[in-house]
Each structure stands twice: as C-alpha cells, then as structure tokens.
Backbone bond lengths (Angstrom), bond angles and torsions (degrees), N, CA, C in turn:
res aa  C-N    CA-C-N  psi(-1)  N-CA   C-N-CA  omega(-1)  CA-C   N-CA-C  phi
1 X - - - 1.454 - - 1.530 107.49 -
2 X 1.314 115.41 137.74 1.459 120.75 -179.51 1.523 109.52 -134.14
3 X 1.318 115.04 154.12 1.463 121.34 175.87 1.523 108.17 -113.62
4 X 1.335 114.89 127.64 1.462 121.56 178.47 1.525 107.68 -115.10
5 X 1.319 115.92 134.77 1.460 122.33 -179.15 1.523 108.72 -104.92
6 X 1.329 115.66 130.53 1.462 121.79 173.80 1.528 106.73 -115.27
7 X 1.325 115.88 114.98 1.461 121.67 176.13 1.519 108.32 -100.05
8 X 1.328 116.66 129.89 1.459 122.63 -178.40 1.529 108.06 -120.82
9 X 1.329 116.09 127.08 1.467 121.65 179.25 1.524 109.13 -133.52
10 X 1.333 115.04 148.85 1.456 118.76 172.62 1.520 109.28 -60.94
11 X 1.317 116.45 144.10 1.466 119.77 175.76 1.530 108.64 -61.19
12 X 1.334 117.44 150.10 1.471 120.26 -175.40 1.528 114.25 -56.14
13 X 1.321 117.78 -31.26 1.462 120.49 -177.33 1.529 113.47 -82.20
14 X 1.338 117.25 -4.62 1.462 121.96 -179.26 1.535 109.34 -92.73
15 X 1.320 116.30 130.41 1.459 122.19 178.20 1.528 109.91 -62.26
16 X 1.332 116.45 137.22 1.457 122.35 -179.17 1.529 109.40 -119.96
17 X 1.346 118.05 83.18 1.457 119.84 -177.00 1.528 113.45 -63.06
18 X 1.318 118.66 -33.26 1.458 120.03 179.06 1.530 110.39 -67.96
19 X 1.318 116.91 -42.19 1.455 120.46 176.16 1.518 111.68 -62.50
20 X 1.330 116.87 -39.42 1.462 120.60 178.42 1.531 111.10 -65.61
21 X 1.321 117.05 -40.04 1.468 120.51 178.19 1.529 110.55 -63.32
22 X 1.322 116.89 -40.49 1.464 120.58 177.70 1.526 109.83 -64.12
23 X 1.330 116.89 -44.50 1.469 120.70 -179.77 1.527 111.22 -60.78
24 X 1.321 117.19 -38.03 1.471 120.24 178.95 1.527 111.61 -71.91
25 X 1.328 117.78 -30.73 1.458 121.31 -178.07 1.529 112.72 -76.97
26 X 1.307 117.73 -29.65 1.463 120.34 -174.85 1.530 113.44 -57.24
27 X 1.346 119.91 -47.31 1.475 118.19 178.59 1.530 112.80 -61.36
28 X 1.322 117.57 -34.86 1.467 120.39 178.10 1.521 111.65 -65.18
29 X 1.322 116.20 -24.43 1.465 121.28 179.64 1.524 112.08 -94.66
30 X 1.333 116.41 5.79 1.454 120.07 176.04 1.511 115.94 94.86
31 X 1.329 117.89 6.55 1.465 121.14 178.90 1.521 109.12 -96.38
32 X 1.325 116.56 137.88 1.465 119.91 -179.53 1.522 109.70 -130.74
33 X 1.326 115.24 168.39 1.456 120.59 175.46 1.517 114.86 83.36
34 X 1.323 118.53 11.72 1.467 121.43 179.30 1.519 108.41 -101.10
35 X 1.320 116.42 118.19 1.465 121.03 -178.23 1.528 112.00 -82.76
36 X 1.333 117.51 -36.51 1.466 120.57 -177.35 1.523 109.26 -161.17
37 X 1.319 115.68 157.85 1.468 122.69 176.75 1.521 107.71 -133.58
38 X 1.325 116.95 135.76 1.462 123.12 172.03 1.525 106.32 -119.46
39 X 1.314 117.04 132.40 1.453 123.00 -178.66 1.521 108.62 -98.36
40 X 1.340 116.86 141.34 1.458 120.31 180.00 1.514 111.46 -144.48
41 X 1.338 115.29 -167.35 1.464 122.22 -179.50 1.521 108.86 -129.15
42 X 1.329 116.16 150.08 1.460 122.36 176.14 1.524 107.74 -128.84
43 X 1.315 115.80 130.48 1.463 121.97 176.63 1.522 108.04 -118.14
44 X 1.330 116.88 134.43 1.456 122.76 174.39 1.521 107.64 -109.16
45 X 1.321 115.90 118.45 1.464 121.95 -177.47 1.526 108.01 -110.84
46 X 1.327 116.39 116.35 1.461 121.75 177.25 1.531 108.05 -89.39
47 X 1.319 116.22 122.69 1.457 121.34 179.51 1.522 110.26 -96.08
48 X 1.330 116.43 149.87 1.462 120.80 176.97 1.522 111.58 -69.85
49 X 1.320 116.00 -32.87 1.462 120.58 -176.80 1.515 111.18 -120.97
50 X 1.321 115.99 -157.19 1.466 120.22 -178.68 1.529 111.61 -74.75
51 X 1.321 114.57 159.18 1.473 120.94 178.46 1.523 108.74 -89.17
52 X 1.330 115.41 66.16 1.466 119.59 178.36 1.527 109.50 -83.58
53 X 1.322 117.11 -179.12 1.463 120.83 -176.37 1.525 112.52 -58.75
54 X 1.321 117.61 -40.30 1.468 120.65 -179.43 1.529 111.14 -65.53
55 X 1.331 116.70 -41.69 1.462 120.22 179.66 1.523 111.06 -66.30
56 X 1.333 116.57 -41.50 1.465 119.89 178.69 1.517 111.40 -64.94
57 X 1.319 117.15 -34.99 1.461 120.11 176.77 1.527 110.32 -65.34
58 X 1.329 117.52 -37.65 1.465 121.29 176.27 1.529 110.66 -64.03
59 X 1.321 117.74 -40.98 1.458 120.77 178.13 1.523 110.14 -64.87
60 X 1.337 117.63 -39.18 1.473 120.39 176.00 1.532 110.87 -61.18
61 X 1.334 116.93 -39.39 1.468 120.53 177.05 1.527 110.26 -64.52
62 X 1.346 117.01 -39.38 1.469 120.74 176.22 1.516 110.00 -59.73
63 X 1.321 116.09 -44.69 1.465 120.79 -178.94 1.522 110.55 -62.43
64 X 1.318 117.24 -45.49 1.468 121.35 -178.71 1.526 111.99 -67.63
65 X 1.337 116.73 -33.26 1.450 121.22 -175.02 1.527 113.60 -85.97
66 X 1.337 117.21 -39.43 1.457 120.07 -170.52 1.528 114.98 -130.67
67 X 1.310 117.65 -42.31 1.459 120.22 -169.26 1.525 113.81 -76.80
68 X 1.328 117.44 -31.31 1.466 121.08 -177.35 1.519 110.14 -126.19
69 X 1.310 115.66 144.17 1.462 122.01 169.74 1.525 105.63 -92.41
70 X 1.319 116.49 96.23 1.461 120.72 -170.49 1.525 113.95 -68.22
71 X 1.313 117.56 -7.40 1.459 119.81 174.25 1.528 109.96 -71.15
72 X 1.330 116.36 -38.67 1.466 119.82 -176.14 1.527 113.49 -120.39
73 X 1.344 117.92 -5.03 1.457 120.61 -176.39 1.520 111.31 -126.54
74 X 1.336 115.06 147.19 1.466 122.92 169.25 1.510 107.75 -104.20
75 X 1.327 116.75 158.00 1.455 120.03 177.11 1.508 109.56 -140.52
76 X 1.330 115.48 157.49 1.460 121.44 173.20 1.520 107.69 -134.44
77 X 1.318 115.58 149.34 1.461 123.15 -178.50 1.514 107.67 -122.21
78 X 1.344 116.09 130.52 1.460 119.76 177.40 1.526 109.80 -146.89
79 X 1.301 115.22 153.33 1.462 121.48 178.53 1.522 107.35 -90.10
80 X 1.314 117.04 131.18 1.462 121.47 178.90 1.516 109.55 -86.83
81 X 1.317 114.97 136.07 1.470 119.90 177.43 1.437 109.62 80.72
C-alpha cells in the first residue's frame, strides 16, 4: 500500500483572492514578514499496491480529470514516505 500526494495550486498568472485575504489578515493577527500567500489543495490518494510508474500515471490521470482544473491550476504528484 502506498500514499500518493497530489498538490494543486492556481497557476501564477491567476488571481488568488483567498490567498490575498489571508495575507491581509496575518498582520492583524500579529504575524509579520509575509510578502504573499497562495492558497491550494492537497489530496492524499491511498493505493492498493505499490506506487510504480503505472500507478503514478493513473494518479496523474485522476488529477487531470477530476482533482485539478488544468485551465487555471497546476498540479504535482509525489509519493509520500
């Protein structure tokens, strides 16, 4: 059994209003030194078998089909542990 992580983030050229709201709130909460915040999503996919090349390709297909909107989001796939 393996765990694969899919991180999804808005593409750099896409405006991130939620990230901007977080960045504006941080100083009000006493945090300083933060220039910018980008908000994203993390998916943990538990596989029945090993995270071999075929399984990782299936996870990439999942990301392209359902987990990420590839028009406005980028994604990365990595094996945890």
